[in-house]
N, C-alpha and C positions, 0 to 999 in steps of 0.2 A: 486125518482120522476124524470121525465125528466127535464133536466137542464133548459129548457126555461120556465117552469112553477113552478118551485120548491117552495114548501112552505118554505123550509128552507132558504128563501132568507135573507140573513143576512147582510152582512156586508159591511158597508161603511168603508172602510179601513181607519182608522185614520192613514193614512199611514205615520207615523212618520218620517218626515225629522227632527227628534228631535236630539239634541246633547246629549252627554253623561251627561251633567249637567242638562238638562231639565227634564229627568225622575226622577232624585233624588229630584228635587224641587217639582215636582208634587206629588210624593209618600209621601214626608215628611209632606204634609198638611193633611194626613189622620190620624184620631185618631186610636190608637191601640185598636180595639174592636173585639177580636177573637170570632168566632162563638162558642156558648156555648155547643151545642148538637151534631152537625154534626162532625163525626170523619174525620181525615185525612185518605185518602185511599192509600193502597199499594196493593201488590199482594200476593197470597198464595205461599208457597214454591215451588209448582209444576208449577207455572206460568200460571195456567189456570183459576183462579178466583180472585175476589177482596177480600181484607181483610181490616178490620178496624185497627186502630193503636193499639188496644188491642189484635189483632190476630184473632178476631172473623170474620167469613166470611160475606161478604156483597153481597146482591143480587140486581142487577141493574134493577129497575122497573122505567123506564123513562117516562116523558111526554114532548111533543113538544110545545114550546111557543116561537117560533122564534121572533115574532113581539111584545112581551109583553112590552118591554121598549119603543116602538114607539107609540103604540096605547092605552095603558092602563094608567089610572091615578095611583097615588101613593096608593090611597085607594083601587082601583081595583086590584092592584098587591097583596095587603094583602088578599083580597077575594080569589084570585086565589090560593095563597100559602096555605091558610087555607084549601081550598077544596082538593087540591092535597095531603097535609099531612094527612088529615082525611081519604083519600082513600088509604093510605099506599104506595104512590109513594115514591121512594127514590132518584130520580135524576130529575132535570128540565133542559131541553135543550133550551138555549136562545141565540139569536143573539145580540151581543153588538151594532152593527151599522147596521140598517136594509137596505135591498135592495129596499124595496117597497117605492120608492120616498123618501128615508131616508135623502138625502142631502138638500132637499128643503121643505119637509113637516115636520113641527115641531112635537115634541111629545106633550102630553097633558099638559105639563108644559111650552110649548112655546119654547123649546130648540132644537137645532140642534147639531149634533156630533162635528162640527168644528166651531171655531170662524171665522167669515168672510169667511166661506167656505174653509178655508185653512187646509188641512189635517195635516200640521205640527203644528197646534194649536188646540189640542183637547179641547173641551169645558168642563170645570170642572163640570158644573151643570149637563150635560148629564151623565157623568161618576159617579157623586155622586148618581144619581138615580139607576144606575147599582149596585153600592156598597150597596145601601139601599136594593135592591132586594136580593143580595147575603147574606147580614147580616141577613135579616129576614128569608131567607130559612135555613141558618145555625142554627138559634135559634129554628127552627122546625125540625131539624134533616135531612134536605134535602141537597144533593149535587147539585151544579150548573155546568153544562157543558156549557162553554162559547165558542162561535165561534169568533175568532178574526176578521175574514173577510170571506165573502162569496167567493166561489171559482172563481166566475166570475171576481173578482178584481185581480186575479193572472193569471188565464188562459185566454189568448187572443183568444177570439172566437166571433162569431156573434150570439150566442144564449143568452138566458136569457131575462128577462122582460125589462132590461135596458142594452143592449149589448154594447160592445166596450168600457168598462171603466176600462181597466187594470191599476191598480195603484201600485201594489207591484212587485218589482223586487229583485234580489239578492242584489242590492245596498241599498235598504231601509227597507227590511223586518226584518232584525235583530234588527235595532234600534226601530222599531215599537213594535216588540215582547218584547224587554227589557223594554220599557216604560210601556207596558201593564202588564208585569210580576211584576214590582215594584208597579204599581198602586194597584194590588190586592194581593200583597204578604202577607198581614195580614189576609187573608181569607183562612182558612184551608179547606174549602169545595168547592174549585174551581177545576174543571177539564177543561183542554183545548182541544177543539175539532177543529182541523184544517180542511181544505178542504171546503166543502159546495157544494155538487152536481157537482163536476167536477173530472175527472180522473187526477191523478198527472203526467201522462207521459209527459216528457219534461220539467217539472217545479219542479223536485225534489229539485234542489238547492235552489229555493225560499222558499219552505216549510221547508227545512232544516234550512235555515237562520232564519226564523220566529220562529221555534221551539227552536233553540239555544238561541235566544233572550229571549223567554219566560222563559226558564230554568235559564238563567243567572239572569234575573230580579227577579224571584220568590225566589231564595235562597233555604234554606232548612227549612223543609223537601220539597223535590222536588215534584211538582204536577204531576199527570198523564196526558199524552198526547195521543190523537188518531187522526184519520183522517176520515172525513165523505165523502164517495165516491159518484159518480153518480150512480143512480140505473137503472137496477140491477147491483150491483158491490160490490167488496170487497177490502178493503184497502190493504190487504196483498199481492195482486197480484203484486204490484209495491214496496210497502213500508215496507214489513214485516222485512227486515233485517236492516232497519234504526235504529240506537241506540236510537233515541229520541222517537220512537213509543212505548209507554207503552203497548197498547192493540189495537186490530183490531176492526174496525167497518164495518159492511156490510149494504147495503141498498137493501132490497128485492123489494121495490118500490110499485107501484100502479097498477099492472096488476093482472089479475085473476090467471094466471098460477102460481102454487105454487112452487117457487124455493128457498124459505127461507132456507130450510134444506141443499140444495146444496151449497149455498153461505157460510153458517156457517161452514159446514164440510170442505170447501176448505181452509178457514183460520185456523180452529181448527187443521187441520192436518199438519200445517207448523212447522218448527223448527227454532230457539228455541220456546218453547211453550209460547203463549201469550193469554190472555183472548179475547173472541170475543163477541161483542154486536151487535144485529140487531138494528141499530140506526134509521132506517126509514122503517118499514113495511107499508102496506097500512093504510091510515087514515080512521077512521070511518066517514062516511058521504061524503067523497070525491067522485067525479065521477070516475067510473071504467075506467082506462086508461085515465083519465082526460077528458072523453067524456061523457057528460050527456045523450046522446042517449043510452048509454050502462047501465044506471042505476047507483046506488051508492053502495059503500061498506057498508054493514050492520055489526052489531055486530058479527053475525055468520061468516061473511067473515073474518074479521080482527082477530078474536080469533084464527083461525087456524094457522096464522103466528107466534103467540106467542109460541104455543106449539111445532110446527115444529122446531122453532129456539132453544128453551131451551132443547128439547129432542134430538137435534142434536149436543149439546155441547156448546151452547151459555151460557155465564156468566150473561146474562141479555137481556132485551127486552125493546124497547121504544114504547109507545103508541102515537097516534096522533088523534086529532079530527079536522075536516075540518075548522070549524069556530074558534077554539081555537088556532091553530098554528099561525093564522094571526091576532088574537084578533079582529075579524071582527065585524063591526057595519055598518049600512046602510049609516051613515053620512060620512064614509070614501070613498065612491065610487065617481068617478072611481079610483080603485087602480092601474090600469095599462092602458095606452093608447092602448095596444095591445089586451086586454081581455075585452069584453063587460061585464057590471055589470049584476047581482052580480058576483063578482070574484069567479071563480071556483064553481059556483052554490051555494054560501053560502045561507043558509035558515033562520038563526036566529041569534040573538045577541050572542056573544061569551060566555057571562056569563050563558045564558040558555044552550048552548052546553056543558058546564061543566058536565051536567047531562046525557050525552050519556051513555047508559048501559055499554059499554065496559070499561069505566073508573072505574067502580065499580067492574068489574070482574077480573081485573089484580091482585088484592090483593089475589084472590083465588089461582091463579097460584103461587104467592109468598108463600102462606100458604102451598100449596102442596109440593113445593120443600123443604121448611124449615122443613117439617115433616119427611123428610128422609135425609140421609147423602149425600146431593146432590153434595158437593164438591169432593166426592170420586166416582163419577159416570163417565161412558164412554158411548157414543152412541154405540148401537149394533143392526143395522138394520137387521143383519142376524138372529136374534131371530124370525123374522116373516117369515114363510115359504109360507104361502098362505093367502090372494090372492096376486099376484104380484101387487105392488102398485107404482104409480107415479102420478105426477101432483097433482090435488086437492084431490085425493084418497090416498095420501101417508100416510102410518102408520109409525110413528116415534117410536123408541124403545130406552130405556135408562136403564142401569143397574149399580149397584155398582160394583167396581172392584172385590170384593170377591163373587159376584153373590147372595148376600143375599136378594136383593130386585131388582125388575125390574118394569119399568113403560112404558106403551104403550099408544100412543095417536091415537085414531081412529076418523078421522075428520067427518065421516058419520056413526058412529056406525057399526052395522053389525057384522060379525064374522071373525075370523082369526085363522090360525093354527100356534101354537108357539112351537119352539124347546126349551124344558126345560133343556137340558143337560148342557148348559153353566152356569146354575144357581146353587145354593148351597143348602144344607140341605136335609133332608130326606122327610119332609112334607112341603108343601107350602099352603098358604092361599091367595085366590084371592078376590079382592074387586073392584067393578065398582064404579067410582067416577065421579060425574057430574061437568064439568068446569063452569056451569052456576049457579048451586044451591048448590053445595057441597053435594048433596044427594048421598047416597051410596046404593049399592045392592050387596049382596054376590055372589061370583063366585065360592064358594066351597073351601073345604080343601081336598088336594089330595096328592098322592105320587109323588115326583118329579122324573120323568123318561120319556124319549122319547118325543113324540109330543102330544100336547093336543089342542083341539078346544075350543075356547072361543067365546061366543055370547053375544053382548052388549044388554042391556035392550030395546033399540030402534035403529032405523036406518033411514037414510035420511039426507038431508041438514039441518044443524042446530041441528042435533042429535049427537053431538060429545061426546065421552066418553074417560075416562082414565081408563085403567086396571092396578091395582097395585098388583103385586105378591110378597109376603113376605115369607121368611123362618120362619116357626112357632117357631123355637128355638130362634129367635132373639126378643128383647123386643120392637118391633115396635108398636106404637100406631095407632089409626085410621088415614087414609090418610087426610091431611089437618089440623091436630092438631099438632102444634109444641110442641116437648117435652120441659119440663121445663129446664131452663138454670141451669147448675150445680152451686151450691153455692161455693164461695171461701173457701178454707181451713183456719180455724182460725189460 
């Protein structure tokens, strides 16, 4: 999202002018209550995907709730987490200290991030609520990606809803990160997402200091760290070689032109290999280009970015709903002196917006990927020979390294010419799979050779389909049906 209106407005930088002794005292007040279900995350051996601590792959299906700690009650946080866990999300992205008037507008418990407005004195009650959220999420099997500070508090610029509030520098970022790392060190399900809708150019040393503090305070096992860039943008452009960056995040943003696949491929192609997540594609219900005159992003719009991203090599995708990211209700208006209410064209209470159709469709993408050996796949756009595709007509193609299965995302259905030679097996079976209903339609069983035309069951906007091609000699089940987990050997 453009930096001046960005939903991900997060962070009031509790910018810790804290001493080395103060973080220890703050952390020691926390009871040791580790999350029961959420695993600690690491990376797969090839560095391209996430892995649980038991070695099983982890698929990032995120949701955006930047203002949850600011605008939701403790009970509403429980409602939110219950809903997202039931819809099979796996990660929640949350701002620790919000940008939307976060220093002067208390949360629902009457708390502000700092005592007496002093960033050197974090308010224990505020961070206890954050710990409550992280603990509840962990007990539901959810990871929490926490932004330590929104980018506008590091990057000195005149943009943003509350511009000109640079708080973090090389001198204080490490101490703040260390305090924060120690404060949440007992939570295995925390991922740190630095940045916040700003490019890092010229501020690399500040982000590096913050990351070093987080790692030092967190101890072992070390948490994963990433960077949320301005959209459209990719963290790897500047930060890929930084040792602290565990994985890359891209933001394809809130424009109609489909560039998600290009951003993902740009970071997925860098060395050494690191996972890539599209951490902010277009939000469901948000104005297109943040301009209501252009209409809003519908479920059919936002779904394309998910498949473009994952079929181009992303290890996951994050969803966003316009009212949910800011936990919007009418009694909060005005949210910004620069934006007339309702903010970003909000239409309904955020708890009602939890029911946007897109939030229930992401689990279908997760089921599809988990029904095939997706951690062993590589993007292969050269499989599609015709039609030449770009922009919103782009057809994304993904195949396993051995060529035994291939998946194609057709954003508007229709037909395409596929080169079968890079695939494997003598015979192949084709299946059309619906990203909205999981309904299937046969595409035939045929000899694998040369080129072949495939025509989707329907075409047009909102008529997107996935074509799955499988080697018939392999024991693949129906698309979207995850194979049973192997039982441990006695």
